[in-house]
C-alpha positions as CSV (number, residue, x, y, z in Angstrom):
1,M,0.0,0.0,0.0
2,S,1.3,3.4,-1.0
3,L,1.9,6.3,1.5
4,E,-0.8,8.3,-0.2
5,E,-3.3,5.3,0.1
6,R,-2.5,5.0,3.9
7,E,-3.1,8.8,4.2
8,V,-6.5,8.3,2.6
9,Q,-7.3,5.7,5.0
10,L,-6.2,7.4,8.1
11,M,-7.7,10.8,7.2
12,P,-11.0,10.4,5.4
13,E,-12.7,13.3,3.9
14,P,-16.1,14.0,5.4
15,D,-19.1,13.6,3.3
16,N,-19.9,17.3,3.0
17,F,-16.0,18.2,2.2
18,T,-15.6,21.0,-0.1
19,P,-12.1,22.5,-0.8
20,T,-13.3,26.1,-0.5
21,E,-14.8,25.7,3.0
22,Q,-11.9,23.7,4.1
23,F,-9.4,26.5,3.0
24,Q,-11.6,29.2,4.5
25,D,-11.9,27.1,7.8
26,V,-8.0,26.8,8.1
27,N,-7.6,30.5,7.0
28,K,-10.0,31.5,10.0
29,R,-7.8,29.6,12.5
30,I,-4.3,30.4,11.1
31,W,-4.5,33.7,9.3
32,N,-6.6,35.4,12.1
33,K,-4.0,34.5,14.6
34,L,-1.2,36.3,12.4
35,V,-3.6,39.4,11.9
36,R,-4.5,39.5,15.6
37,E,-0.6,39.2,16.6
38,Y,0.2,42.1,14.2
39,F,-2.6,44.3,15.5
40,R,-1.7,43.3,19.3
41,D,-1.5,47.1,20.1
42,V,-5.2,47.6,19.4
43,S,-7.0,47.3,22.8
44,S,-10.6,47.6,21.6
45,S,-12.5,44.4,21.3
46,E,-13.1,43.0,17.8
47,S,-16.8,43.5,18.2
48,N,-16.5,47.2,19.2
49,L,-13.8,48.5,16.7
50,D,-13.9,52.2,15.9
51,L,-14.0,52.3,12.2
52,T,-13.1,56.0,12.0
53,A,-9.7,55.1,13.6
54,P,-7.4,54.0,10.7
55,R,-5.5,51.1,12.5
56,Q,-8.9,49.8,14.0
57,S,-10.5,49.9,10.7
58,L,-7.7,48.0,8.9
59,L,-7.7,45.5,11.5
60,K,-11.6,44.7,11.0
61,A,-11.0,44.7,7.2
62,C,-8.2,42.0,7.6
63,L,-9.9,39.5,9.9
64,H,-11.6,36.6,8.2
65,R,-15.2,36.0,9.0
66,E,-17.2,32.7,8.8
67,D,-19.5,34.0,6.3
68,D,-17.0,35.4,4.0
69,S,-17.1,34.6,0.3
70,L,-13.9,33.2,-1.2
71,M,-13.3,36.4,-3.0
72,L,-13.5,38.4,0.1
73,T,-11.3,36.0,2.0
74,M,-8.7,36.5,-0.8
75,G,-9.1,40.4,-0.6
76,R,-8.5,40.3,3.2
77,M,-5.4,38.4,2.8
78,Q,-4.1,40.5,-0.1
79,L,-4.8,43.7,2.0
80,F,-3.0,42.4,5.1
81,L,0.1,41.4,3.0
82,H,0.1,44.7,1.1
83,G,-1.7,47.3,3.1
84,T,0.6,46.7,6.2
85,T,4.2,46.2,6.9
86,Y,3.7,42.6,8.0
87,T,5.6,41.1,4.9
88,R,8.4,43.5,5.0
89,D,8.8,43.0,8.7
90,Q,9.7,39.2,8.0
91,F,12.5,40.4,5.8
92,P,13.9,43.7,7.1
93,I,16.7,43.9,4.7
94,V,15.1,44.8,1.4
95,A,17.6,46.6,-0.7
96,G,21.4,46.4,-1.2
97,S,23.6,46.5,1.7
98,L,21.1,47.9,4.0
99,L,22.7,47.1,7.4
100,D,26.4,46.7,6.3
101,D,29.1,47.8,8.9
102,V,29.5,51.6,8.6
103,D,32.8,53.3,7.9
104,T,34.7,53.8,11.0
105,S,35.0,57.6,10.7
106,V,31.4,58.1,10.5
107,V,30.1,55.2,12.8
108,Y,26.7,55.6,14.3
109,R,25.8,58.5,12.1
110,P,22.4,58.2,10.4
111,K,22.5,57.5,6.7
112,I,20.0,58.6,4.0
113,T,19.7,56.3,1.1
114,L,18.0,56.7,-2.3
115,F,17.1,53.6,-4.3
116,F,17.0,53.7,-8.1
117,V,15.9,50.7,-10.4
118,E,15.7,50.4,-14.2
119,D,12.0,50.1,-15.7
120,S,11.2,46.5,-15.9
121,E,10.1,46.9,-19.5
122,D,13.5,48.3,-20.4
123,A,15.5,45.3,-18.9
124,E,17.3,43.2,-21.5
125,T,16.0,39.7,-21.9
126,G,18.0,37.3,-19.6
127,Y,18.8,40.1,-17.2
128,K,17.0,41.4,-14.2
129,P,16.4,45.4,-14.0
130,V,19.6,47.2,-12.9
131,E,19.5,48.7,-9.5
132,M,21.4,51.7,-7.9
133,E,21.8,53.0,-4.4
134,V,23.1,56.5,-3.5
135,S,23.6,57.5,0.1
136,F,25.1,60.0,2.4
137,R,25.5,60.4,6.2
138,L,24.0,63.0,8.6
139,I,27.4,63.8,10.0
140,G,25.9,66.2,12.5
141,E,23.4,63.7,13.8
142,T,23.4,60.5,16.0
143,S,20.9,57.9,16.9
144,S,20.0,59.9,20.0
145,T,19.9,63.2,18.3
146,I,18.0,62.5,15.1
147,T,14.4,63.2,15.2
148,E,11.4,61.9,13.1
149,A,10.7,65.6,12.1
150,E,14.1,66.0,10.7
151,L,13.7,62.8,8.7
152,R,10.2,63.9,7.4
153,S,11.7,67.2,6.3
154,I,14.4,65.1,4.3
155,G,11.6,63.1,2.8
156,T,9.9,66.2,1.8
157,K,13.0,67.5,0.0
158,I,13.6,64.1,-1.7
159,K,9.9,64.0,-2.8
160,A,10.5,67.5,-4.3
161,N,13.9,66.9,-6.0
162,F,13.4,63.2,-7.2
163,G,9.7,62.4,-7.0
164,T,8.2,65.1,-9.3
165,G,6.7,63.9,-12.7
166,S,7.7,60.4,-13.6
167,A,10.5,60.6,-11.1
168,R,14.2,61.4,-11.4
169,I,16.1,59.3,-13.9
170,F,19.9,58.6,-13.8
171,K,21.8,57.4,-16.9
172,K,24.3,54.7,-15.6
173,G,27.4,54.1,-17.8
174,R,30.9,53.2,-17.9
175,K,32.7,56.2,-16.2
176,L,33.5,56.2,-12.5
177,I,32.7,59.4,-10.9
178,Y,34.2,59.9,-7.3
179,Y,33.3,62.3,-4.7
180,L,34.8,61.8,-1.2
181,D,34.4,64.4,1.6
182,R,34.4,62.4,4.7
183,A,34.4,65.4,6.9
184,R,30.8,66.1,5.7
185,G,29.6,62.4,5.4
186,Y,30.0,61.9,1.5
187,N,31.5,59.1,-0.3
188,F,29.8,58.9,-3.7
189,L,31.0,56.3,-6.4
190,L,28.8,56.6,-9.3
191,R,29.0,54.7,-12.7
192,A,27.7,57.4,-14.9
193,R,27.4,57.9,-18.7
194,D,29.5,61.1,-18.5
195,L,31.0,63.6,-15.9
196,A,28.0,65.9,-16.0
197,E,25.5,63.2,-15.4
198,G,27.4,62.1,-12.2
199,K,28.0,65.7,-11.2
200,D,24.5,66.8,-11.6
201,L,23.4,63.9,-9.1
202,I,26.0,64.6,-6.6
203,R,25.2,68.3,-6.8
204,E,21.5,67.6,-6.1
205,M,22.3,65.3,-3.1
206,L,24.5,67.9,-1.6
207,T,22.1,70.8,-2.2
208,M,19.2,68.8,-0.6
209,N,21.5,68.4,2.4
210,G,22.4,72.1,2.7
211,D,26.0,71.9,1.1
212,T,27.8,72.9,-2.1
213,L,29.7,70.8,-4.4
214,D,33.5,71.2,-4.1
215,T,35.3,70.2,-7.3
216,S,38.4,69.5,-5.3
217,F,36.7,66.3,-3.9
218,L,35.6,65.4,-7.5
219,K,37.4,62.7,-9.6
220,V,36.7,60.7,-12.8
221,S,38.1,57.3,-13.8
222,E,37.9,56.4,-17.6
223,T,38.7,53.3,-19.6
224,L,40.4,54.0,-22.9
225,D,38.2,51.6,-24.9
226,E,35.0,51.4,-23.0
227,A,33.1,49.3,-25.7
228,D,35.7,46.5,-25.7
229,A,36.2,46.4,-21.9
230,Y,32.6,46.6,-21.0
231,P,30.6,44.9,-23.9
232,Y,26.9,45.5,-24.0
233,N,26.3,41.8,-24.9
234,P,29.1,39.8,-23.1
235,G,27.8,36.5,-24.4
236,T,26.7,33.4,-22.5
237,Q,28.3,30.8,-20.4
238,V,27.3,27.2,-19.0
239,I,26.2,27.1,-15.4
240,L,25.1,23.7,-14.0
241,G,24.4,22.4,-17.5
242,K,22.4,25.4,-18.7
243,R,23.2,28.3,-20.9
244,K,23.1,31.6,-19.0
245,S,23.9,35.1,-20.1
246,K,27.2,36.4,-18.7
247,P,27.0,39.2,-16.2
248,R,27.2,42.7,-17.7
249,R,29.7,45.2,-16.4
250,R,28.7,48.8,-16.4
251,P,25.8,48.6,-18.6
252,L,24.5,51.6,-20.3
253,V,20.9,51.9,-18.6
254,N,18.6,54.3,-17.2
255,V,17.6,53.9,-13.6
256,R,14.6,55.7,-12.2
257,F,14.2,56.9,-8.4
258,K,11.9,54.6,-6.6
259,Y,12.1,55.3,-2.7
260,A,14.3,56.5,0.1
261,Y,14.9,55.3,3.5
262,A,17.1,56.2,6.6
263,T,19.0,53.7,8.7
264,V,19.7,54.6,12.3
265,H,22.1,52.8,14.4
266,G,20.5,50.8,17.0
267,Y,16.9,50.9,15.2
268,N,16.7,47.4,13.7
269,K,14.9,48.3,10.5
270,P,14.8,50.8,7.7
271,I,12.9,54.0,8.2
272,Y,11.0,54.8,5.0
273,L,11.0,58.5,4.1
274,Y,9.4,58.5,0.8
275,S,8.4,56.2,-2.1
276,K,7.3,57.3,-5.6
277,S,6.2,54.2,-7.4
278,S,5.1,51.8,-4.6
279,F,2.8,52.0,-1.6
280,I,4.7,51.9,1.8
281,P,2.1,52.4,4.3
282,D,4.6,53.7,7.0
283,A,6.5,56.0,4.8
284,L,7.0,59.4,6.7
285,V,6.0,61.3,3.5
286,Q,3.2,60.0,1.2
287,N,2.4,60.9,-2.4
């Protein structure tokens, strides 16, 4: 007798069994437990929630009820996953080297990071969209002095400078643009199409932080034959018996600003400042 046959004998389905009802029954027992744990700060009883209070209203909308239709059950699940921070809280590191060790000269200083990504429809077949992070330190602040009001002010500036229209685009390329001013918390390394492109982005970041660009800190590194050194189509290679595209080095692509966040030493998750193209429910500045 096979294992499946033994399981059928040990766990027979009831005469009135339907997959939909069984799914919703399990959902009510397991999913509602996750929802209640997430909203454990809500003190009101579930039968007496104030629907004018955003968090209490969200709790009520996420809880599965016995008489829910299958469509409503799925809707409640999607709302909980995408309308709260639950999913992100399970994986707090969401982009790049979010919690890497900081440079010893600026240790414990809050960091502001802007995240850019290539539009998915522009990505070459066989490659994922190219990403880019640009960050700077708030050298005059520490974990104990930084305030939510200041972070919200920075988020407002980012929205104004990078989130207008269809959002700021940066043209990545093959030239390395350096800008190192450790005393003010700047250590930019950009792969740009040309010097002007990198210089403009660095200037915007500095201006937003109340500083001006000092060309004595600006350096450019170029390769003599860029097209040969960094081919746009580097060919393929065989990995585990399957032919895959070789990684591209310094591709010529456009990346678009998507969101910005702050990391503060001792605070175990990113503080989202502003998001242009996706809904982040706890971002300090909303669209």
